[in-house]
BAMI-350621 format. One line per field, with one value per residue: residue number from 0; residue in three letters; z, x, y of N, C-alpha, C in turn. Coordinates in Angstrom, 3 decimals. Last residue first. Example, Ala and Ser with C-alpha at 12.3 -4.5 7.8 and 13.67 -1.06 7.14 Angstrom:
% residues 2
resi: [1 0]
resn: [ser ala]
n_c3: [7.080 7.800]
n_c1: [12.850 13.190]
n_c2: [-2.250 -5.690]
ca_c3: [7.140 7.800]
ca_c1: [13.670 12.300]
ca_c2: [-1.060 -4.500]
c_c3: [7.870 7.800]
c_c1: [12.900 13.200]
c_c2: [0.030 -3.300]
***
This chain:
% residues 131
resi: [130 129 128 127 126 125 124 123 122 121 120 119 118 117 116 115 114 113 112 111 110 109 108 107 106 105 104 103 102 101 100 99 98 97 96 95 94 93 92 91 90 89 88 87 86 85 84 83 82 81 80 79 78 77 76 75 74 73 72 71 70 69 68 67 66 65 64 63 62 61 60 59 58 57 56 55 54 53 52 51 50 49 48 47 46 45 44 43 42 41 40 39 38 37 36 35 34 33 32 31 30 29 28 27 26 25 24 23 22 21 20 19 18 17 16 15 14 13 12 11 10 9 8 7 6 5 4 3 2 1 0]
resn: [ile glu val glu ala val val cys lys thr ser lys tyr glu ile ile val asn tyr lys asn arg ser leu pro thr ala ser ile thr phe tyr gln asn val lys ile pro thr leu phe ile ile asp ile gln lys val glu lys glu leu tyr glu ser ile asn arg glu ile ile leu gln leu leu leu gly his val leu thr ser lys phe val thr asn arg ala tyr glu pro asn thr his ile glu gly glu gly gly thr ile lys gly phe arg asn ile asp asp gln ser val ser ile lys asn leu val lys lys asn asn cys ser phe glu asp leu asn lys arg ser ile thr val cys val gly met]
n_c3: [-232.829 -234.435 -234.308 -235.700 -234.237 -233.963 -232.000 -231.134 -230.647 -227.807 -225.109 -223.989 -226.185 -226.944 -228.977 -229.646 -231.518 -232.374 -232.798 -233.555 -233.012 -233.183 -233.938 -232.661 -229.411 -228.562 -226.144 -225.279 -223.391 -222.767 -221.466 -220.132 -221.209 -221.058 -224.404 -226.645 -229.506 -232.659 -234.579 -235.955 -237.206 -237.477 -237.969 -237.513 -236.337 -235.476 -233.148 -229.743 -227.515 -224.642 -222.564 -222.842 -221.418 -222.474 -225.207 -225.005 -223.894 -225.869 -228.128 -227.181 -226.787 -229.411 -230.482 -229.006 -230.051 -232.676 -232.315 -229.376 -228.088 -228.359 -226.569 -227.476 -229.472 -232.083 -233.718 -231.803 -229.561 -227.924 -229.116 -228.118 -225.408 -225.390 -227.367 -228.254 -230.334 -231.996 -232.536 -232.669 -231.987 -232.265 -231.433 -229.441 -227.086 -227.240 -227.218 -224.680 -223.122 -223.851 -222.961 -220.196 -219.594 -220.117 -219.749 -220.670 -219.056 -219.261 -218.490 -220.018 -221.245 -221.568 -223.979 -225.553 -225.583 -224.844 -222.437 -219.379 -217.443 -214.847 -213.207 -212.862 -211.579 -213.980 -214.529 -216.347 -217.536 -218.392 -220.488 -221.047 -222.801 -222.301 -224.196]
n_c1: [-38.984 -40.510 -40.742 -41.998 -43.418 -45.389 -47.286 -46.655 -44.415 -44.437 -43.851 -46.422 -46.759 -45.323 -44.639 -41.795 -40.154 -37.255 -36.785 -34.889 -32.940 -30.472 -31.554 -32.774 -33.260 -36.072 -38.550 -41.565 -44.229 -46.070 -49.316 -51.874 -55.164 -57.638 -58.533 -55.792 -54.242 -53.528 -50.524 -49.388 -49.504 -47.139 -46.520 -44.757 -45.119 -43.699 -43.176 -43.806 -42.026 -40.229 -39.460 -39.054 -41.284 -43.484 -43.333 -43.608 -46.209 -47.780 -47.380 -48.477 -51.122 -51.845 -51.764 -53.822 -55.962 -55.929 -56.705 -58.512 -58.394 -61.150 -62.856 -62.480 -62.164 -61.253 -63.184 -66.202 -67.753 -66.832 -67.866 -70.519 -69.886 -68.468 -68.373 -66.336 -64.777 -66.497 -68.419 -67.277 -67.059 -65.506 -65.993 -64.419 -65.929 -66.600 -64.066 -63.152 -65.043 -64.450 -61.774 -62.118 -63.769 -61.991 -58.547 -55.327 -52.147 -48.554 -45.403 -42.818 -40.308 -37.320 -34.985 -32.126 -29.390 -29.038 -31.180 -32.134 -35.099 -37.212 -39.538 -42.856 -46.064 -48.664 -51.514 -54.447 -55.455 -58.092 -58.250 -59.744 -59.878 -61.468 -62.955]
n_c2: [-146.660 -149.350 -152.823 -155.605 -158.539 -161.427 -163.607 -166.172 -168.737 -170.686 -170.780 -170.154 -167.628 -164.458 -161.792 -159.860 -157.410 -155.866 -152.365 -149.469 -147.574 -148.874 -152.232 -154.273 -155.598 -157.433 -158.154 -159.919 -160.861 -163.865 -164.676 -166.561 -166.496 -165.153 -165.918 -166.692 -165.581 -167.271 -166.900 -164.713 -161.596 -159.095 -155.619 -152.748 -149.521 -146.380 -144.936 -144.850 -142.725 -143.880 -145.550 -148.191 -149.193 -147.781 -148.519 -151.305 -151.452 -150.144 -151.790 -154.240 -153.414 -152.819 -155.416 -156.596 -155.121 -156.030 -158.708 -159.604 -162.865 -165.146 -167.765 -171.244 -173.112 -172.957 -174.008 -173.417 -173.540 -171.553 -169.233 -169.190 -168.763 -166.286 -163.696 -161.992 -163.069 -164.322 -162.321 -158.941 -156.250 -153.701 -151.175 -150.173 -150.523 -153.247 -154.454 -153.688 -155.081 -157.739 -157.938 -157.533 -159.741 -161.814 -160.620 -161.396 -161.469 -161.219 -160.219 -158.234 -158.178 -159.725 -159.042 -160.188 -160.316 -163.031 -162.450 -160.952 -160.288 -159.221 -161.268 -160.687 -161.009 -160.749 -158.658 -157.805 -154.749 -152.754 -150.124 -147.159 -144.180 -140.993 -138.502]
ca_c3: [-231.847 -234.553 -233.750 -235.740 -234.703 -234.122 -232.693 -231.561 -231.123 -229.192 -226.070 -223.795 -225.227 -226.924 -227.977 -229.798 -230.360 -232.708 -231.924 -233.987 -232.885 -232.143 -234.181 -234.009 -230.264 -228.894 -227.168 -225.205 -224.412 -222.508 -222.541 -219.814 -221.398 -219.817 -223.159 -226.076 -228.050 -231.747 -233.945 -236.347 -236.264 -238.097 -237.110 -238.538 -235.962 -236.482 -234.398 -230.896 -228.289 -225.923 -222.268 -223.432 -221.170 -221.047 -224.806 -225.565 -223.191 -224.490 -228.148 -227.596 -225.646 -228.419 -231.008 -228.847 -228.627 -232.410 -232.808 -230.631 -227.882 -228.743 -227.201 -226.514 -228.187 -231.031 -233.655 -232.933 -230.684 -227.503 -229.324 -229.554 -225.821 -225.008 -227.003 -227.154 -229.263 -231.631 -231.542 -233.305 -231.150 -232.603 -232.397 -230.809 -227.377 -227.172 -228.346 -225.871 -223.026 -224.095 -224.374 -220.980 -219.388 -220.982 -219.289 -220.948 -219.578 -219.218 -218.631 -219.226 -220.735 -221.329 -222.682 -225.483 -225.717 -226.194 -223.048 -220.732 -217.670 -216.161 -213.162 -213.704 -211.354 -212.994 -214.737 -215.164 -217.907 -217.261 -220.480 -220.051 -222.880 -222.254 -223.368]
ca_c1: [-39.244 -39.583 -41.204 -40.823 -43.527 -44.058 -47.258 -48.019 -44.557 -44.915 -42.743 -45.775 -47.545 -45.261 -45.581 -42.475 -40.993 -38.068 -36.824 -35.793 -34.339 -30.677 -30.706 -32.249 -32.888 -34.660 -38.010 -40.119 -43.821 -44.947 -48.335 -50.735 -53.871 -57.004 -58.865 -57.125 -54.142 -54.316 -51.500 -49.099 -50.204 -47.644 -46.924 -45.116 -45.110 -44.238 -43.448 -43.673 -43.235 -40.291 -39.850 -38.037 -39.945 -43.167 -43.295 -42.379 -45.069 -47.730 -46.996 -47.066 -50.347 -51.796 -50.883 -52.445 -55.634 -55.642 -55.369 -58.454 -58.032 -59.809 -62.811 -62.426 -62.746 -60.441 -61.907 -65.292 -68.123 -66.617 -66.453 -70.261 -70.663 -67.808 -69.395 -67.199 -64.153 -65.287 -68.704 -67.470 -67.864 -65.058 -66.942 -63.907 -65.329 -67.669 -64.972 -62.431 -64.938 -65.785 -62.106 -61.255 -64.272 -63.168 -59.790 -56.431 -53.324 -49.887 -46.226 -44.027 -40.884 -38.729 -35.489 -33.586 -30.006 -28.694 -30.554 -31.610 -33.828 -36.638 -38.237 -41.896 -44.706 -47.957 -50.104 -53.842 -54.754 -57.346 -58.383 -58.937 -60.117 -60.328 -63.217]
ca_c2: [-145.609 -148.211 -151.553 -154.741 -157.151 -160.838 -162.319 -165.868 -167.360 -170.604 -170.882 -171.460 -168.395 -165.917 -162.281 -161.142 -157.702 -157.016 -153.538 -150.540 -147.164 -147.853 -151.066 -154.520 -154.467 -157.542 -157.247 -159.709 -159.899 -162.954 -164.639 -165.703 -167.145 -165.618 -165.238 -166.902 -165.612 -166.442 -167.780 -166.096 -162.456 -160.318 -156.723 -153.728 -150.934 -147.297 -144.219 -145.721 -142.997 -143.173 -144.170 -147.312 -149.714 -147.700 -147.105 -150.724 -152.031 -149.640 -150.372 -154.139 -153.919 -151.742 -154.372 -157.093 -154.994 -154.624 -158.390 -158.836 -161.463 -164.710 -166.450 -170.135 -173.554 -172.348 -174.720 -173.183 -174.416 -172.953 -169.565 -169.339 -169.944 -167.543 -164.672 -161.558 -162.298 -165.064 -163.357 -160.239 -157.127 -155.048 -151.730 -150.100 -149.211 -152.231 -154.632 -153.250 -153.620 -157.175 -158.143 -156.644 -158.371 -161.655 -161.249 -160.491 -162.158 -160.613 -161.421 -158.405 -156.939 -160.000 -158.591 -160.294 -159.000 -162.566 -163.611 -160.820 -160.949 -158.963 -160.626 -161.374 -160.523 -161.550 -158.968 -158.414 -155.964 -153.287 -151.572 -147.852 -145.609 -141.893 -139.649]
c_c3: [-232.306 -233.544 -233.906 -235.362 -234.769 -234.708 -232.788 -232.397 -231.667 -229.560 -227.534 -224.878 -225.162 -225.871 -228.094 -228.640 -230.640 -231.439 -232.548 -233.078 -233.364 -231.935 -233.073 -234.407 -231.609 -229.788 -227.321 -226.365 -224.225 -223.706 -222.177 -220.937 -221.012 -220.000 -221.992 -224.781 -227.528 -230.279 -232.887 -235.814 -236.741 -236.991 -237.924 -237.798 -237.156 -235.945 -235.432 -232.144 -229.463 -226.644 -223.521 -223.120 -221.650 -220.763 -223.339 -225.125 -223.706 -223.753 -226.738 -227.531 -225.960 -227.177 -230.003 -229.369 -228.363 -230.941 -232.519 -231.024 -229.254 -228.442 -227.402 -227.274 -227.111 -229.626 -232.505 -232.749 -231.933 -228.634 -228.933 -229.788 -227.307 -225.455 -226.675 -226.676 -228.035 -230.504 -231.132 -232.257 -231.824 -231.749 -232.837 -231.870 -228.848 -227.568 -228.392 -227.100 -224.264 -224.080 -224.703 -222.463 -220.177 -220.822 -220.305 -220.587 -219.762 -219.576 -218.311 -219.439 -219.779 -220.636 -222.589 -224.071 -225.739 -226.516 -224.496 -221.176 -219.119 -216.281 -214.583 -213.646 -212.191 -212.795 -213.641 -215.501 -216.651 -217.663 -219.351 -220.132 -221.877 -222.314 -223.442]
c_c1: [-38.631 -39.984 -40.116 -41.321 -42.146 -44.241 -45.798 -48.085 -45.965 -45.066 -43.177 -44.739 -46.926 -46.211 -45.572 -43.436 -41.775 -38.841 -37.677 -35.638 -35.344 -32.148 -31.011 -31.273 -32.330 -34.296 -36.519 -39.674 -42.325 -44.731 -47.235 -49.721 -52.775 -55.717 -58.161 -57.287 -55.574 -53.925 -52.257 -50.129 -50.065 -48.261 -47.456 -45.350 -45.563 -44.156 -44.122 -44.065 -42.917 -41.562 -39.778 -38.285 -38.865 -41.735 -42.910 -42.247 -43.747 -46.491 -46.850 -46.611 -48.852 -51.004 -50.743 -51.437 -54.222 -55.297 -54.982 -56.992 -57.953 -59.617 -61.354 -62.481 -62.776 -60.897 -61.032 -64.033 -67.285 -66.902 -66.136 -68.832 -70.454 -68.561 -68.747 -68.231 -65.053 -64.534 -67.476 -67.582 -68.190 -65.762 -66.569 -64.898 -64.951 -67.128 -66.057 -63.336 -64.241 -65.765 -63.462 -61.616 -63.454 -63.772 -60.919 -57.718 -54.420 -50.948 -47.654 -44.606 -42.045 -39.307 -36.965 -34.015 -31.524 -29.393 -30.304 -31.022 -33.428 -35.330 -37.748 -40.590 -43.750 -46.593 -49.608 -52.413 -54.134 -56.746 -57.497 -59.234 -59.203 -60.765 -62.023]
c_c2: [-144.294 -147.155 -150.498 -153.355 -156.523 -159.451 -161.890 -164.597 -167.170 -169.137 -170.918 -171.730 -169.782 -166.483 -163.794 -161.351 -158.979 -157.372 -154.626 -151.751 -148.220 -147.494 -150.064 -153.423 -154.937 -156.360 -157.480 -158.824 -159.692 -162.051 -163.655 -165.814 -166.160 -166.422 -165.944 -166.118 -165.724 -166.605 -166.976 -167.087 -163.898 -161.173 -157.894 -155.032 -151.760 -148.713 -145.115 -144.931 -143.916 -143.600 -143.297 -145.842 -148.743 -148.127 -146.954 -149.274 -151.476 -150.161 -149.821 -152.696 -153.859 -152.152 -153.238 -156.066 -155.504 -154.402 -156.951 -158.587 -160.795 -163.227 -166.035 -168.823 -172.474 -172.746 -174.199 -174.024 -174.177 -173.931 -171.013 -169.847 -170.230 -168.796 -166.023 -162.583 -162.169 -164.358 -164.160 -161.336 -158.457 -156.088 -153.135 -150.560 -149.080 -150.860 -153.576 -153.347 -153.054 -155.656 -157.512 -156.716 -157.358 -160.265 -161.055 -161.229 -161.111 -161.658 -160.989 -159.784 -157.176 -158.781 -158.941 -159.929 -159.025 -161.252 -163.213 -162.149 -160.775 -159.738 -160.417 -160.611 -161.354 -160.913 -159.892 -158.831 -156.544 -154.622 -152.074 -149.335 -146.282 -143.344 -140.600]
***
């Protein structure tokens, strides 16, 4: 059985700045989060219950960390047309439902990339990806 998470995208021109390449601008909907939670068993209320989440410090449901990792892997794999072998990831701040965030990559070596997910210039997730 295949897993399909629909991710809405905005058109974003690729650009480079000091070898940094913006790969995508994405938001994840509540339906995406709920579907991912149902498939993976990650149905914690902070992810799947907007009413509950409104009463937390976050004021909104949050995208699963594992889903963000998969989004990074997919974007790197598609951009480089190579399979990701390893990913080391640090979650700095949460991504909320429907927030548009950017994914950018900077080469560290021939087969390693620094990947950052940012929301309004705030680093939310940083990863070192080996291909």
